[in-house]
Each structure stands twice: as C-alpha cells, then as structure tokens.
C-alpha positions in Angstrom: 17.8 -38.6 -19.6 17.5 -37.5 -23.2 13.7 -38.1 -23.1 13.5 -36.0 -19.9 15.4 -33.1 -21.5 13.2 -33.2 -24.6 10.1 -33.2 -22.4 11.3 -30.2 -20.5 12.1 -28.4 -23.7 8.6 -29.2 -25.0 7.0 -27.8 -21.9 8.9 -24.5 -22.1 8.0 -24.1 -25.7 4.4 -24.6 -24.9 4.4 -22.1 -22.1 6.2 -19.5 -24.1 3.6 -19.8 -26.9 0.7 -19.0 -24.4 -0.8 -15.5 -24.4 0.2 -14.0 -21.0 -2.4 -11.2 -21.2 -5.4 -11.3 -19.0 -8.6 -12.4 -20.6 -11.6 -9.9 -20.5 -13.6 -10.0 -17.3 -16.7 -8.3 -18.5 -18.1 -5.5 -16.4 -18.4 -6.6 -12.8 -19.7 -4.2 -10.2 -19.4 -4.6 -6.4 -22.5 -3.9 -4.5 -23.7 -2.0 -2.5 -22.1 0.6 -0.4 -19.7 3.0 -2.1 -17.9 6.1 -0.8 -17.7 9.1 -3.2 -15.9 12.4 -3.0 -17.1 15.3 -5.0 -14.8 18.0 -6.5 -16.3 21.1 -8.0 -15.7 21.6 -11.7 -16.3 25.4 -11.6 -17.0 28.0 -8.9 -20.5 28.3 -7.6 -22.4 30.2 -5.0 -24.7 27.2 -4.5 -24.7 24.9 -1.5 -21.9 22.3 -2.1 -21.3 18.9 -0.5 -18.0 17.2 -0.2 -19.3 13.7 -1.1 -21.5 11.0 0.2 -22.3 7.3 0.2 -23.7 5.9 -2.9 -25.7 2.7 -3.3 -24.3 1.2 -6.6 -25.7 -2.1 -8.1 -25.6 -4.0 -11.3 -28.7 -5.7 -12.8 -29.2 -8.1 -15.7 -32.4 -7.7 -17.7 -34.4 -10.5 -19.3 -33.1 -9.5 -22.7 -29.5 -10.0 -21.4 -28.7 -6.2 -21.1 -26.8 -5.0 -18.1 -28.0 -2.1 -16.0 -26.3 0.1 -13.5 -28.1 1.8 -10.6 -26.8 4.8 -8.5 -28.6 5.7 -5.4 -27.2 8.8 -3.6 -27.5 9.0 0.2 -29.0 12.6 0.1 -31.9 11.4 -2.1 -32.5 8.3 -0.1 -32.9 10.5 3.0 -35.9 12.3 1.3 -37.7 9.0 0.5 -40.1 9.4 3.4 -41.2 12.8 2.3 -41.4 12.1 -1.4 -42.2 8.5 -2.3 -43.6 9.3 -5.7 -40.2 9.4 -7.4 -37.3 6.9 -7.2 -34.1 8.1 -5.6 -31.9 6.3 -8.0 -30.9 6.5 -11.7 -30.9 3.4 -13.7 -28.9 3.4 -16.9 -27.4 0.9 -19.4 -24.0 -0.6 -18.6 -21.6 -1.8 -21.2 -20.8 -5.6 -21.3 -17.1 -5.2 -21.9 -14.5 -2.6 -20.8 -12.8 -0.2 -23.1 -9.1 0.0 -23.9 -8.5 1.8 -20.6 -10.2 -0.8 -18.6 -13.5 1.1 -17.9 -17.1 0.1 -18.4 -19.3 3.0 -19.3 -22.9 3.4 -18.0 -25.1 5.4 -20.5 -28.5 6.9 -20.6 -28.6 7.7 -16.9 -31.9 9.4 -16.2 -32.3 12.3 -13.8 -33.2 11.2 -10.3 -35.3 13.8 -8.4 -36.9 14.3 -5.0 -39.4 17.2 -4.2 -39.9 16.9 -0.5 -42.5 19.0 1.2 -41.8 20.8 4.5 -42.2 18.5 7.5 -41.9 19.8 11.1 -38.6 21.6 11.3 -37.5 20.4 7.9 -38.1 22.9 5.1 -39.4 22.0 1.6 -36.4 20.6 -0.4 -35.9 19.9 -4.1 -32.8 17.9 -5.2 -32.0 16.4 -8.5 -29.0 14.4 -9.8 -27.9 14.1 -13.4 -25.0 11.6 -13.9 -22.9 11.6 -17.0 -19.7 10.0 -18.2 -20.1 7.2 -15.7 -17.2 4.8 -15.9 -16.6 1.7 -13.7 -13.0 0.4 -13.5 -13.1 -3.3 -14.5 -9.7 -4.8 -14.4 -8.2 -7.9 -12.7 -6.6 -5.5 -10.2 -9.8 -3.6 -9.5 -12.9 -5.6 -10.7 -15.8 -3.1 -10.4 -14.6 -1.4 -7.3 -13.8 2.2 -8.5 -15.8 4.7 -10.4 -15.2 8.1 -12.0 -18.2 10.2 -13.2 -19.6 13.7 -13.7 -22.5 15.0 -11.7 -24.9 17.9 -12.1 -26.6 18.4 -8.8 -29.4 20.9 -8.4 -30.6 21.8 -4.9 -33.6 24.2 -4.7 -33.0 25.6 -8.1 -29.2 26.1 -7.6 -26.8 24.1 -9.8 -23.3 22.7 -8.8 -21.2 20.5 -11.1 -18.8 18.0 -9.8 -16.3 15.4 -10.8 -17.0 12.2 -8.8 -14.4 9.7 -7.6 -15.9 6.6 -5.8 -14.7 3.3 -4.4 -15.9 0.1 -2.9 -16.2 -0.6 0.0 -17.8 2.6 1.2 -18.4 1.9 4.9 -14.8 2.4 6.2 -14.9 5.3 8.6 -11.5 6.8 9.5 -12.1 9.6 12.1 -10.2 9.6 15.3 -11.9 9.9 18.7 -11.2 13.6 18.5 -13.0 13.8 15.1 -9.8 14.2 13.1 -9.0 12.2 10.0 -6.7 9.2 10.6 -5.2 8.1 7.3 -3.6 5.1 8.9 -7.0 3.4 9.1 -7.4 3.5 5.3 -3.9 2.1 4.8 -4.4 -0.8 7.1 -8.1 -1.7 6.6 -8.3 -5.3 5.5 -11.5 -4.8 3.5 -9.8 -2.3 1.2 -7.7 -3.6 -1.7 -4.0 -3.1 -0.7 -3.3 -2.0 -4.3 -5.6 1.0 -3.9 -4.3 4.6 -3.4 -6.7 5.8 -0.7 -7.0 8.6 1.8 -9.1 9.6 4.7 -11.3 12.6 3.6 -11.0 15.4 6.2 -14.7 16.3 6.0 -16.3 12.9 5.3 -14.1 11.0 7.6 -14.3 8.0 5.3 -11.8 6.3 3.1 -12.0 7.6 -0.5 -9.8 7.4 -3.6 -6.6 9.4 -3.3 -6.6 10.4 -6.9 -8.7 10.2 -10.1 -9.5 6.4 -10.8 -7.8 4.3 -11.6 -6.5 5.2 -8.1 -3.8 2.6 -7.6 -0.4 2.6 -5.9 
C-alpha cells in the first residue's frame, strides 16, 4: 500500500511540473474557399461591395519560405477578359504567430485586372492592394480566420475597407424567400462551434460576427 501511495504521489508531482501551455503550431492556413465581409474605413462616393469569396492558400517555397495567396472572386471573374495579369496577390507569410496568435503576411503585391469591353460588359479596371494581413493561428482557430486592410480601386475610384474573413466560405444562409437565416450559421456542422458567426444580410453567407478573433 505504501509503495502505491508513493507511486501516485510521484505521478502527481510529474504532472504538476509539466508546462500546460499549448506549444506553437506555426502558421497553418486552411484552403481554399473563404468568406469575407468588407467594412468601409471612410466615406466614399465610389462603388462599394459588401464582401466576397476569397481563394486563400499557403505555399512553401524551395528555400523553406512560406507564401500566402489571396485570390478575390471579383478579379477571378475577369480572368477570361484579361489573362495577362494574375488575379491573386502572393506575399510572404510568417512562420510563427505573434503574441496575439496571428501570423502576418507581408509584401503583398497589387493584383490588377484591366478587362476590355465584351458584348454587354463594359471595360473594367479593378485593383486590390492588401495590407496588414493577419491569419489567426491558435489551437482553437488554426488558420481559419483573417483580418486585413484593403484598398480596392475600380475604374479609378478608390474605396478602403477593413476585411474580416473566415473558413469555410461556402456556407450559404439565405432562406427560400431570400432573407438571412442566422440559424444556419449557428448549426452548420462545417463551422467551428467556437466561432462567433452571423448570416450577412447582403451576401447571404456565414461571416465573422466581429473582428477576428471572432470567438464566442
């Protein structure tokens, strides 16, 4: 009996000496389909959009560097009319998160499309400049939420946004009458139950309910 008590005491001492903090998880990024909501940072007379779907991917280079690609839906839609320029921005992604649990993506080049008129479609020029791109990389949300700033220029008119995005981005939440149904976002099994999400009234897709980290 004495040996058993001593054994249990040793086990408790060993467990208590262990560090209970989570080890770093690097900078994971879930691919590919994200849902983003755009909030104007300042008033503008330019055309504005409420948000869109983003194709987001992480790549590893031969030198071991990490890269992050952001491919907006509205630029992808112009690929057929302008194939001379990529629709995505490809920047450098940090290898470890900061003290707040975010991984920064830096040196994001401008992505631009200059599409000529075609049929009923007028000539269109759209560019995206991403900055302060931060991917949440915690055990609770491993590469599934993003906050960023965006300067979007459409036909020479500039609008500046704060961007909140989440993965997965393919969860539609409109009712048969075309109204937002928030219950879809609360019960959808593919969405992390720890996320604070809402059904966007214009996009009719599930998006972050607040600035990431958007958690309950």
